[in-house]
C-alpha positions as CSV (number, residue, x, y, z in Angstrom):
1,X,-10.6,18.0,-19.1
2,X,-13.2,20.0,-17.2
3,X,-15.3,20.5,-20.3
4,X,-15.1,16.8,-21.1
5,X,-16.1,16.0,-17.5
6,X,-19.6,17.5,-18.2
7,X,-19.9,15.7,-21.5
8,X,-18.8,12.1,-20.9
9,X,-20.4,9.7,-18.4
10,X,-17.2,7.6,-18.0
11,X,-15.3,10.7,-16.8
12,X,-18.0,11.5,-14.3
13,X,-17.9,7.9,-13.0
14,X,-14.1,8.1,-12.7
15,X,-14.4,11.4,-10.9
16,X,-16.9,10.1,-8.4
17,X,-14.9,6.9,-8.0
18,X,-11.8,8.9,-7.2
19,X,-13.6,10.6,-4.3
20,X,-15.1,7.4,-3.0
21,X,-12.0,5.3,-3.1
22,X,-10.0,8.1,-1.5
23,X,-12.2,7.8,1.6
24,X,-11.6,4.1,1.9
25,X,-7.9,4.4,1.1
26,X,-7.3,7.2,3.7
27,X,-8.9,5.3,6.5
28,X,-7.9,1.7,5.8
29,X,-4.5,2.8,4.6
30,X,-3.9,4.3,8.0
31,X,-4.7,1.0,9.6
32,X,-2.3,-0.8,7.3
33,X,0.5,1.5,8.0
34,X,0.1,1.8,11.8
35,X,-0.4,-2.0,12.2
36,X,2.3,-2.9,9.7
37,X,-0.1,-4.9,7.5
38,X,1.5,-4.0,4.2
39,X,2.7,-7.6,3.5
40,X,-0.6,-9.1,4.4
41,X,-2.4,-6.6,2.2
42,X,-0.2,-7.5,-0.7
43,X,-0.9,-11.2,-0.1
44,X,-4.7,-10.6,0.0
45,X,-4.6,-8.5,-3.3
46,X,-2.6,-11.1,-5.2
47,X,-4.6,-14.0,-3.8
48,X,-7.8,-12.3,-5.2
49,X,-6.4,-12.9,-8.8
50,X,-7.4,-16.6,-8.2
51,X,-10.9,-15.4,-7.8
52,X,-10.7,-13.4,-11.0
53,X,-9.6,-16.5,-12.9
54,X,-12.4,-18.6,-11.3
55,X,-14.9,-16.0,-12.3
56,X,-13.9,-16.2,-16.0
57,X,-13.8,-20.0,-15.8
58,X,-17.3,-20.3,-14.3
59,X,-18.7,-17.5,-16.5
60,X,-19.6,-15.2,-13.5
61,X,-18.6,-11.7,-12.7
62,X,-14.8,-11.9,-12.0
63,X,-15.1,-9.3,-9.2
64,X,-17.3,-11.8,-7.3
65,X,-14.7,-14.4,-7.4
66,X,-12.1,-11.9,-6.4
67,X,-14.2,-11.0,-3.4
68,X,-14.5,-14.6,-2.2
69,X,-10.8,-15.3,-2.6
70,X,-9.8,-12.0,-0.9
71,X,-12.0,-12.6,2.1
72,X,-10.9,-16.2,2.4
73,X,-7.2,-15.1,2.2
74,X,-7.8,-12.4,4.9
75,X,-9.4,-14.9,7.3
76,X,-6.9,-17.6,6.5
77,X,-3.8,-15.5,7.0
78,X,-5.2,-14.1,10.2
79,X,-6.1,-17.6,11.5
80,X,-2.8,-19.2,10.7
81,X,-0.9,-16.2,12.2
82,X,-2.9,-16.4,15.4
83,X,-2.6,-20.2,15.8
84,X,1.1,-20.5,15.0
85,X,2.0,-17.5,17.2
86,X,4.6,-16.6,14.6
87,X,5.0,-13.9,11.9
88,X,2.3,-14.4,9.3
89,X,4.7,-13.7,6.4
90,X,5.0,-17.4,5.6
91,X,1.2,-17.8,5.3
92,X,1.0,-14.6,3.3
93,X,3.6,-15.7,0.8
94,X,1.8,-19.1,0.4
95,X,-1.6,-17.5,-0.2
96,X,0.1,-14.9,-2.5
97,X,1.7,-17.5,-4.8
98,X,-1.2,-19.9,-4.7
99,X,-3.8,-17.3,-5.6
100,X,-1.7,-16.1,-8.6
101,X,-1.1,-19.7,-9.7
102,X,-4.8,-20.6,-9.5
103,X,-5.8,-17.5,-11.4
104,X,-3.5,-18.4,-14.3
105,X,-4.7,-22.0,-14.3
106,X,-8.4,-21.1,-14.3
107,X,-7.9,-18.6,-17.1
108,X,-5.9,-21.2,-19.1
109,X,-8.8,-23.7,-18.6
110,X,-11.4,-21.2,-19.7
111,X,-12.9,-22.2,-23.1
112,X,-12.5,-19.9,-26.1
113,X,-10.1,-17.0,-26.5
114,X,-8.1,-16.0,-23.4
115,X,-9.8,-13.0,-21.6
116,X,-8.2,-9.6,-21.3
117,X,-7.1,-9.5,-17.7
118,X,-5.0,-6.3,-17.9
119,X,-7.8,-4.2,-16.3
120,X,-7.8,-6.4,-13.2
121,X,-4.0,-6.5,-13.0
122,X,-3.3,-2.9,-13.6
123,X,-6.7,-1.2,-13.2
124,X,-8.5,1.4,-15.3
125,X,-10.5,4.0,-13.4
126,X,-12.0,5.2,-16.7
127,X,-14.0,2.0,-17.0
128,X,-15.7,1.9,-13.6
129,X,-19.5,1.4,-13.9
130,X,-22.5,2.5,-11.8
131,X,-22.4,-0.8,-10.1
132,X,-18.7,-0.2,-9.1
133,X,-19.7,3.2,-7.7
134,X,-22.6,1.6,-5.7
135,X,-20.3,-1.0,-4.2
136,X,-17.8,1.7,-3.2
137,X,-20.5,3.8,-1.5
138,X,-21.5,0.7,0.5
139,X,-17.9,0.0,1.4
140,X,-17.3,3.6,2.5
141,X,-20.5,3.5,4.6
142,X,-19.3,0.2,6.3
143,X,-15.9,1.7,7.0
144,X,-17.1,5.0,8.4
145,X,-19.8,3.3,10.6
146,X,-17.2,0.9,12.0
147,X,-14.7,3.7,12.7
148,X,-17.2,6.1,14.3
149,X,-19.1,3.4,16.3
150,X,-15.9,1.8,17.8
151,X,-13.4,4.6,17.5
152,X,-12.1,4.4,21.1
153,X,-11.7,0.6,21.0
154,X,-10.2,1.0,17.5
155,X,-7.7,3.6,18.7
156,X,-6.7,1.4,21.6
157,X,-6.2,-1.6,19.3
158,X,-4.0,0.4,17.0
159,X,-2.0,1.7,19.9
160,X,-1.2,-1.6,21.5
161,X,-2.9,-5.0,21.3
162,X,-2.0,-5.9,24.9
163,X,-3.2,-2.6,26.2
164,X,-6.5,-3.1,24.4
165,X,-6.8,-6.6,25.8
166,X,-6.3,-5.2,29.3
167,X,-9.3,-2.9,28.6
168,X,-11.4,-6.1,27.9
169,X,-11.5,-5.3,24.2
170,X,-12.0,-8.4,22.0
171,X,-8.8,-7.9,20.0
172,X,-9.3,-11.1,17.9
173,X,-12.7,-9.9,16.8
174,X,-11.4,-6.4,15.8
175,X,-8.5,-8.0,14.0
176,X,-10.7,-10.3,12.0
177,X,-13.1,-7.5,11.1
178,X,-10.2,-5.3,10.0
179,X,-8.8,-8.1,7.8
180,X,-12.1,-8.5,6.1
181,X,-12.5,-4.8,5.6
182,X,-9.0,-4.6,4.1
183,X,-10.0,-7.4,1.7
184,X,-13.2,-5.6,0.7
185,X,-11.2,-2.4,0.1
186,X,-8.7,-4.2,-2.1
187,X,-11.4,-5.8,-4.2
188,X,-13.1,-2.4,-4.7
189,X,-9.7,-0.8,-5.7
190,X,-9.0,-3.5,-8.2
191,X,-11.1,-1.8,-10.9
192,X,-9.3,1.5,-10.3
193,X,-5.7,0.6,-9.9
194,X,-5.5,-3.1,-10.3
195,X,-4.1,-6.1,-8.3
196,X,-0.5,-5.3,-9.0
197,X,-0.6,-1.6,-8.1
198,X,-3.2,-1.5,-5.3
199,X,-0.6,-1.3,-2.6
200,X,0.7,2.0,-3.8
201,X,-2.7,3.8,-3.3
202,X,-3.4,1.9,0.0
203,X,0.0,2.7,1.6
204,X,1.6,5.8,0.1
205,X,-1.0,8.4,1.2
206,X,-1.1,7.1,4.8
207,X,2.7,6.8,4.9
208,X,3.0,10.4,3.8
209,X,0.4,11.6,6.3
210,X,2.2,9.8,9.1
211,X,5.4,11.7,8.2
212,X,3.8,14.9,9.3
213,X,1.3,13.9,12.0
214,X,1.1,11.6,15.0
215,X,-2.6,12.1,15.7
216,X,-4.9,9.3,14.4
217,X,-7.7,11.5,13.2
218,X,-5.2,13.9,11.5
219,X,-3.4,11.0,9.7
220,X,-6.7,9.6,8.4
221,X,-8.0,13.0,7.2
222,X,-4.7,14.0,5.6
223,X,-4.5,10.6,4.0
224,X,-7.9,10.9,2.5
225,X,-6.9,14.3,1.1
226,X,-3.6,13.0,-0.3
227,X,-5.4,10.0,-1.9
228,X,-7.9,12.4,-3.5
229,X,-5.1,14.6,-5.0
230,X,-3.3,11.5,-6.3
231,X,-6.4,10.0,-7.9
232,X,-7.3,13.3,-9.6
233,X,-3.8,13.8,-10.8
234,X,-3.6,10.3,-12.0
235,X,-7.0,10.6,-13.7
236,X,-5.9,13.8,-15.4
237,X,-2.6,12.3,-16.6
238,X,-4.4,9.2,-17.9
239,X,-6.9,11.3,-19.9
240,X,-4.3,13.9,-21.0
241,X,-1.5,11.6,-22.2
242,X,-3.6,8.5,-23.0
243,X,-1.7,6.3,-20.5
244,X,-3.0,3.6,-18.0
245,X,-4.7,5.3,-15.1
246,X,-3.6,2.7,-12.5
247,X,0.0,3.1,-13.4
248,X,-0.3,6.9,-13.3
249,X,-1.8,6.9,-9.8
250,X,0.7,4.3,-8.5
251,X,3.7,6.1,-10.0
252,X,2.5,9.5,-8.6
253,X,1.9,7.9,-5.2
254,X,5.5,6.6,-5.1
255,X,7.0,9.9,-6.3
256,X,5.0,11.9,-3.8
257,X,6.1,9.6,-1.0
258,X,9.8,9.9,-1.8
259,X,9.4,13.7,-2.2
260,X,7.6,13.9,1.2
261,X,10.3,11.7,2.8
262,X,13.0,14.0,1.5
263,X,11.2,17.1,2.8
264,X,10.9,15.5,6.2
265,X,14.5,14.5,6.3
266,X,15.6,18.0,5.3
267,X,13.2,19.5,7.9
268,X,14.6,17.2,10.6
269,X,18.2,18.1,9.7
270,X,17.5,21.9,9.8
271,X,15.8,21.4,13.2
272,X,18.7,19.4,14.6
273,X,21.2,22.0,13.4
274,X,19.2,24.8,15.1
275,X,19.1,22.9,18.4
276,X,22.9,22.3,18.2
277,X,23.5,26.0,17.5
278,X,21.3,27.0,20.4
279,X,23.1,24.5,22.7
280,X,26.5,26.0,21.7
């Protein structure tokens, strides 16, 4: 594969894309895990399918439609959850199902042959373009700027909403900004791993990192590294065995999480046994 990497532009794009999306996944995935936003992220990703269908129906770039729907879902779910003072799972479920239904309807109304939507549902990192890379660079720049510029506020927000409010931090503003950034990250990841599988790459690396560290910076950095390894491994498996790249990355992410969880359980058991023996 190393030889082919220097010969084919599509592999070079996929390689660069793996690096860029790993940065976004490592940072935003940490936020999703620490703030328990997995369900909301799933709702945003599936709602974006409505935008993909709208894009095909209107004859525009589907990713633009996905962007509009994802941001609207992020803002809508956050607003309803805030106003109702209840768990936002109900709003998330409604947006989730409505987005998927609208996507199917828009595609069915599109004149001509039905478009191939498999790349948006399941992703294909081998098909990313220069434009996709540029969008990912911009997204990474926005995320890194936001984290560096407001790191202390951000850390307080992740630690405890009420504690952050006591420090006069505008929790609602940070919450809305994070929801929008999550939506942007999901839209960028659609081309790599797809709507259906995006949660695996967003949550598994951060969840694995959290098993072995409690420090925010360490979790983010370790999560970026794990995302990078998973993307490279999935890319290699896709190229080597001619299988879907999105499925490869998602499956490897799941397997690595279960393996890491087992290692952590064994490690905790051994530590407990040693402490019991010392106590006796």
